[in-house]
C-alpha positions in Angstrom: 75.9 -70.8 125.4 75.1 -70.9 121.6 77.3 -69.2 119.1 76.8 -68.4 115.6 78.6 -67.4 112.7 77.9 -66.1 109.2 78.3 -68.6 106.7 78.7 -67.4 103.2 79.8 -70.4 101.2 77.4 -71.7 98.6 78.8 -75.1 98.9 76.8 -75.2 101.9 73.4 -75.7 100.0 71.9 -79.1 101.0 71.6 -80.4 97.4 70.0 -83.7 98.4 66.6 -82.3 99.4 63.7 -81.4 96.6 64.1 -77.7 97.8 67.3 -76.0 98.4 68.4 -75.1 102.1 70.9 -72.7 102.2 72.6 -72.4 105.7 73.5 -68.8 106.6 74.6 -69.1 110.3 77.0 -71.8 111.5 75.5 -72.7 114.9 77.2 -74.6 117.9 75.8 -75.4 121.4 77.3 -76.4 124.8 76.8 -80.1 125.7 75.2 -78.8 129.4 72.9 -76.4 127.2 72.0 -79.2 124.6 70.9 -81.4 127.5 68.8 -78.7 129.3 66.9 -78.5 125.9 66.6 -82.0 125.3 65.2 -82.4 128.7 62.4 -79.9 128.0 61.5 -81.8 124.8 61.1 -85.0 126.9 59.0 -83.6 129.4 56.8 -81.8 126.5 56.4 -85.6 124.8 56.1 -87.3 128.1 53.2 -85.0 129.2 51.7 -85.4 125.7 52.9 -88.7 124.4 50.6 -88.3 121.2 52.8 -85.2 120.5 55.1 -86.7 117.7 52.8 -90.0 116.8 52.5 -90.9 113.4 52.0 -94.8 113.7 48.5 -94.5 112.7 49.2 -93.4 109.0 51.1 -96.7 108.5 54.7 -97.6 108.4 55.5 -96.4 105.0 54.7 -93.1 105.9 56.9 -90.7 107.7 58.5 -87.2 107.9 61.2 -86.4 105.4 61.6 -86.1 101.8 62.4 -88.6 99.4 64.6 -88.3 96.0 61.4 -88.6 94.0 58.4 -87.0 92.6 56.5 -84.3 95.1 53.0 -83.5 95.5 52.5 -79.8 96.5 49.5 -79.0 98.5 49.2 -75.2 98.9 45.9 -75.6 101.4 45.0 -72.8 104.0 41.4 -74.1 104.7 42.7 -75.4 108.2 43.8 -72.0 109.2 41.1 -70.1 111.2 40.2 -66.6 109.8 42.1 -67.0 106.7 39.8 -65.2 104.0 38.5 -67.2 100.8 40.4 -64.8 98.6 43.9 -65.4 100.1 43.3 -69.2 100.3 42.4 -69.4 96.8 45.5 -67.5 95.6 47.9 -69.1 98.0 47.3 -72.5 96.4 49.2 -71.1 93.6 52.0 -69.7 96.0 53.2 -73.1 97.0 53.5 -74.1 93.1 56.8 -71.9 93.2 58.6 -75.1 95.4 57.5 -77.4 92.6 59.9 -78.8 89.7 59.7 -80.5 86.5 57.5 -83.6 86.8 55.9 -82.8 90.1 52.5 -82.6 91.1 50.6 -79.3 92.2 47.0 -80.3 93.5 44.6 -77.4 92.7 41.0 -77.0 93.7 40.9 -73.1 93.1 40.0 -72.1 89.5 43.1 -72.4 87.3 45.3 -69.7 86.2 47.0 -71.1 83.3 48.6 -67.6 82.6 50.5 -68.1 86.0 51.6 -71.8 85.2 53.0 -70.7 82.1 55.0 -67.9 83.8 56.3 -70.3 86.4 57.4 -73.0 83.5 58.9 -70.4 80.9 59.8 -66.9 82.4 61.0 -68.4 85.6 62.2 -71.7 84.3 61.0 -73.8 86.9 60.0 -76.7 84.6 56.7 -78.0 83.9 54.7 -79.5 86.6 51.4 -81.5 86.7 48.5 -79.2 87.8 46.0 -81.6 89.0 42.5 -80.2 89.2 41.0 -81.6 92.1 36.8 -81.5 92.8 36.1 -78.1 94.0 32.3 -78.4 93.5 32.3 -78.3 97.6 34.0 -74.9 97.9 37.6 -75.1 98.1 37.8 -73.6 101.8 35.0 -75.8 103.0 36.9 -78.9 102.5 40.6 -79.2 103.1 42.6 -79.8 99.7 44.3 -83.0 100.8 40.8 -84.4 101.6 39.9 -83.6 98.2 42.5 -85.6 96.8 41.4 -88.6 98.7 37.8 -88.3 97.5 38.1 -87.4 93.9 38.6 -90.6 92.6 40.2 -89.1 89.2 42.8 -87.2 91.2 43.8 -89.9 93.6 44.1 -92.5 91.1 46.6 -90.2 89.3 48.6 -89.4 92.6 48.6 -93.2 93.2 50.1 -94.0 89.5 52.8 -91.4 89.9 53.9 -93.0 93.2 53.9 -96.3 92.0 55.5 -95.7 88.7 58.4 -93.5 90.1 58.9 -95.4 93.4 58.0 -93.2 96.1 56.2 -89.9 96.9 57.1 -86.9 99.0 53.8 -84.3 99.9 54.8 -81.0 100.4 51.7 -79.3 102.3 51.7 -76.0 103.3 50.9 -76.8 106.6 51.1 -80.7 108.2 47.8 -81.1 109.6 46.0 -84.5 109.7 44.5 -84.4 106.2 48.0 -84.6 104.2 49.2 -87.3 106.5 45.6 -89.4 106.1 46.3 -88.8 102.4 49.9 -90.1 102.7 48.5 -93.2 104.5 45.9 -93.9 101.5 48.5 -93.2 98.7 51.1 -95.6 100.7 48.6 -98.4 101.0 47.1 -98.2 97.4 50.7 -97.8 95.8 52.7 -100.0 98.0 55.5 -97.2 97.9 56.8 -95.4 100.8 55.4 -92.0 101.1 57.3 -88.9 103.3 55.4 -85.8 104.5 57.8 -82.6 104.4 56.2 -81.8 107.7 55.8 -82.4 111.5 53.5 -84.9 112.6 49.8 -83.5 112.9 49.2 -83.0 116.6 53.0 -81.1 117.0 51.8 -79.0 113.8 48.8 -78.0 115.5 50.8 -77.1 118.9 53.9 -75.0 117.4 51.3 -73.2 115.5 49.1 -72.4 118.4 50.2 -69.0 120.0 49.4 -70.1 123.6 51.5 -73.3 123.4 54.3 -71.4 121.6 54.2 -68.6 124.6 54.6 -71.7 127.1 57.4 -72.8 124.8 59.5 -69.7 125.1 59.1 -69.4 129.1 60.6 -72.7 129.1 63.3 -72.2 126.9 64.1 -68.8 127.2 62.3 -67.5 130.3 59.4 -65.4 130.8 61.6 -62.2 130.0 61.7 -63.3 126.4 58.1 -62.5 125.7 55.4 -60.0 126.4 53.2 -60.3 129.4 50.6 -63.3 128.0 47.6 -64.5 129.4 45.2 -67.5 128.5 41.7 -66.2 128.9 38.6 -68.5 129.2 35.2 -67.1 128.8 33.6 -63.6 128.4 34.0 -62.6 132.0 37.5 -63.5 132.0 38.2 -61.6 128.9 36.6 -58.6 130.0 38.1 -59.0 133.4 41.9 -59.3 132.0 41.6 -56.5 129.4 40.0 -54.1 132.1 43.0 -55.0 134.4 45.5 -54.7 131.8 44.2 -51.2 130.9 44.9 -49.6 134.0 48.8 -50.3 133.7 49.4 -50.4 130.0 48.8 -48.3 127.0 47.6 -51.0 124.6 45.9 -54.5 124.7 46.2 -57.2 122.3 43.9 -60.1 122.1 44.2 -62.9 119.3 42.7 -66.0 118.5 45.8 -68.2 119.1 45.3 -71.0 116.4 44.8 -68.1 113.4 47.9 -67.0 111.4 49.6 -63.7 111.8 47.2 -60.8 112.4 44.3 -62.4 110.9 43.2 -63.4 114.3 44.6 -60.1 116.1 42.7 -57.1 117.6 44.5 -54.4 119.8 42.7 -52.0 122.3 44.3 -48.5 123.3 43.5 -48.4 126.7 42.4 -44.8 127.0 39.6 -45.8 124.9 38.0 -48.2 127.1 39.3 -47.0 130.9 36.0 -45.0 131.4 33.7 -47.8 130.2 31.5 -50.0 132.2 32.4 -53.7 132.0 29.2 -54.3 129.6 30.5 -51.6 127.2 33.9 -53.1 127.3 32.0 -56.8 126.6 30.3 -55.0 123.5 33.4 -53.7 122.0 35.5 -56.4 122.7 33.0 -59.1 121.1 32.1 -56.9 118.1 35.7 -56.7 117.3 36.2 -60.2 117.6 33.0 -61.4 115.6 34.0 -59.0 112.6 37.2 -61.3 112.4 35.0 -64.3 112.0 35.9 -65.5 115.5 33.3 -68.6 116.7 33.3 -68.1 120.3 35.9 -70.7 120.8 38.2 -70.2 123.9 40.8 -69.9 125.2 42.1 -66.7 123.7 45.5 -65.1 124.2 45.2 -61.7 125.9 48.8 -59.7 126.2 50.4 -56.4 126.6 51.2 -55.0 123.0 54.6 -54.0 123.2 55.8 -50.6 122.3 57.8 -48.7 121.4 58.6 -51.7 118.9 61.9 -50.9 116.8 61.9 -54.2 114.4 59.9 -57.0 113.6 62.3 -59.7 112.5 61.6 -63.2 111.4 63.9 -66.1 111.6 63.9 -68.6 108.8 64.6 -72.1 109.8 64.7 -75.7 108.3 64.6 -78.2 111.0 65.8 -81.9 109.7 65.2 -85.5 111.4 67.4 -85.9 114.0 69.5 -88.5 112.4 70.1 -86.1 109.2 71.9 -82.7 111.2 71.1 -80.1 113.5 68.8 -77.2 112.7 69.5 -74.8 110.3 69.2 -71.1 110.3 68.6 -69.7 106.8 67.8 -66.1 107.0 66.6 -63.2 109.4 64.1 -60.8 107.6 62.9 -57.7 108.8 58.7 -57.7 108.6 56.9 -54.8 107.2 53.8 -54.2 109.2 51.0 -51.8 109.0 47.6 -50.8 110.6 46.5 -51.1 114.2 46.5 -55.0 114.1 50.1 -55.2 112.6 49.1 -56.7 109.3 52.0 -58.3 107.5 52.6 -56.4 104.1 56.0 -57.6 103.2 59.5 -58.3 104.2 63.1 -57.5 103.4 66.4 -58.7 104.7 67.1 -57.6 108.1 69.5 -54.5 108.5 70.4 -55.3 112.1 73.8 -54.9 113.7 75.4 -58.3 113.6 75.6 -58.9 117.2 71.9 -58.3 117.2 71.5 -60.9 114.5 73.4 -63.5 116.1 71.5 -63.0 119.4 68.1 -63.7 117.3 69.8 -66.8 115.5 71.1 -68.2 118.9 67.7 -67.7 120.5 65.9 -69.3 117.4 68.3 -72.3 117.3 67.5 -73.0 121.0 63.8 -72.9 120.3 64.3 -75.5 116.9 66.5 -77.7 119.1 63.6 -78.5 121.5 61.2 -78.8 118.5 63.5 -81.3 116.6 64.0 -83.3 119.8 60.0 -83.4 120.1 60.0 -84.9 116.3 59.6 -81.6 114.3 60.4 -81.9 110.7 60.5 -79.2 108.1 60.0 -75.3 107.5 59.8 -73.4 110.4 60.0 -69.6 111.3 59.8 -67.4 114.5 58.6 -63.9 114.8 60.2 -61.7 117.1 60.0 -57.9 118.1 62.5 -55.3 119.5 61.0 -53.4 121.9 62.6 -50.6 124.2 63.6 -47.0 124.2 66.6 -47.8 121.6 67.5 -50.7 119.4 70.7 -50.9 121.2 68.9 -51.5 124.3 66.0 -53.3 123.2 64.7 -56.5 124.6 63.7 -59.3 122.4 60.3 -60.5 122.9 59.2 -63.7 120.8 55.6 -63.5 119.5 54.8 -66.5 117.5 55.8 -69.6 115.8 55.2 -70.4 112.2 54.9 -74.1 111.6 54.3 -73.9 108.0 55.7 -72.5 105.0 54.9 -68.8 104.6 55.1 -65.3 103.1 58.8 -65.2 103.6 60.1 -68.8 103.3 58.4 -69.4 100.0 60.1 -66.2 98.3 63.4 -67.1 100.1 63.0 -70.8 98.9 62.5 -69.6 95.6 64.9 -67.1 95.1 67.4 -69.7 96.3 66.2 -71.9 93.4 66.7 -68.8 90.8 70.3 -67.9 91.9 71.8 -70.4 94.2 71.7 -68.2 97.3 69.4 -65.4 98.0 72.1 -63.7 99.8 73.6 -63.0 96.4 70.4 -61.2 95.2 68.6 -59.7 98.2 64.8 -59.1 97.9 62.0 -57.6 99.3 58.6 -59.1 99.5 55.5 -56.9 98.5 52.3 -58.3 99.8 49.4 -55.8 100.4 45.9 -55.3 99.5 45.2 -52.1 97.7 42.6 -50.4 95.7 43.3 -50.6 91.9 40.8 -49.2 89.4 40.5 -50.3 86.7 41.3 -53.7 88.0 44.4 -55.6 86.8 44.4 -58.9 85.5 47.5 -61.1 85.7 48.5 -60.6 81.9 48.1 -57.0 82.7 50.5 -57.2 85.7 53.0 -59.1 83.6 52.5 -56.8 80.6 53.2 -53.5 82.6 56.2 -55.4 84.1 57.6 -57.1 81.1 60.7 -55.0 81.0 61.3 -55.1 84.6 60.6 -59.2 85.3 63.5 -61.0 86.7 64.5 -64.0 84.1 67.0 -66.3 85.3 70.2 -66.4 83.5 68.9 -63.0 81.5 68.6 -60.1 83.9 70.6 -59.0 87.1 67.6 -57.8 88.9 64.0 -57.5 88.5 60.5 -58.5 89.7 59.4 -62.1 90.5 55.3 -62.5 90.7 54.6 -64.6 93.7 51.0 -65.5 93.0 48.1 -65.2 90.2 46.5 -61.4 90.9 43.1 -63.0 90.7 40.5 -64.5 88.6 38.9 -61.3 87.3 39.8 -58.4 89.3 42.5 -57.5 91.9 43.0 -55.8 95.0 46.2 -57.4 95.7 49.9 -56.4 95.0 52.2 -59.8 95.5 55.4 -60.0 94.1 59.2 -59.9 95.1 61.8 -57.8 93.8 65.1 -58.8 93.6 68.3 -56.5 93.5 72.1 -56.6 93.7 71.9 -54.7 96.9 69.2 -54.3 99.6 68.8 -50.8 98.6 68.2 -51.6 94.9 65.7 -54.3 95.8 63.8 -52.0 97.6 63.9 -49.4 94.7 62.7 -52.0 92.4 59.8 -52.6 94.6 59.0 -49.2 94.4 59.3 -48.8 90.9 56.9 -52.0 90.1 54.4 -50.8 92.7 54.2 -47.6 91.0 53.6 -49.0 87.4 50.8 -51.3 89.1 49.1 -48.6 90.8 49.5 -46.1 87.9 
């Protein structure tokens, strides 16, 4: 059995890494259980030999991080169904991980006000923002691919790598294009390049909801997730949804390779039980096509858990196997709204210690298998507590985020600003709203001027997490830091009230 113990010492910070990793739980595992988990990983790799392969990118390219410059790439273009507006803004969100002298690749329109805010107000140092050719529309061509094809940008990356002896590429998600860029830079510079992400095929698998569902079943058992079905083709989809609607109150259909709620639809069973198969088909496909779904199968069909008492996410860092065991950095409660459970923010989980320990233990089992498969870097797991009461609730694991995201970036940023996020609990607000007249970034900074968090000068305050937009905004995206979780919530409400008028 795994055991966890809350860790409170700031000396636990892994200072050798370009980004601060602060363990919050000390984890241990019995040898018999470790052997079982490693055997699961060995079977996964045996069944898919290319799962952790990275040889195609050259001998100088590996997963990991080096003591040297970073190239930060906040690209969302390879995640299906992410909106163009969100993808552009998220390029800048990853810049919060960059340090003095690092490079941040940008194909979106430059927002220099935000660049100055990062460097001066937050004191994160002066990064080099590298304009990459965006004439072909950023979300149509992956940013790492643009870095290869834009001669000026590529030469600059190679020059920095050659002059400073190495390069670490920090992508939002470790798909094939960042790895191809790493190989090209290594060949041109004759210097080692590391990717702070898992190999491309493993990246694809862990972010695929159906693959993750099978992993949960193998590691934790079928009871550790909702009833999940692989659905191939229109007839199977209609039949599966119709069958589940006879037995359960609510059904979900998910595009399995999308992120979070972007690819989710939910159906109340009462709304379709009396419909013909043709009418159910029409409704389902209208909802899916409204998401931007391109008729690609399989889909994931599942029972929608209810009642849900809490939606926690467990934030993890997985080092290479020779660097130590996986790290549990925090447990947060996701704030979701709407019928599709859209993510609109997060806060530190206010769960009893025994429930947090159980979450940490089960997440540690999952990370142990992933590490043994060759996983490296940022990872988080989303779960729900479902049942008549929180004390008797069952934990269901919903998806794996094998990438940086809306909780892990602010958490790491607060670690950078304060040394340990638990010393300054924070709330994230990430929500689309109607603001009239529209606000520019400088308007936001002006309205929040007296409430902004300034390291070394203020004890609490607001941190803006991405530029609000180029001309207008319908988005709130900030973190509120407080001396206690309650004060962080209060600061967040004040800031939202000021911005919404």
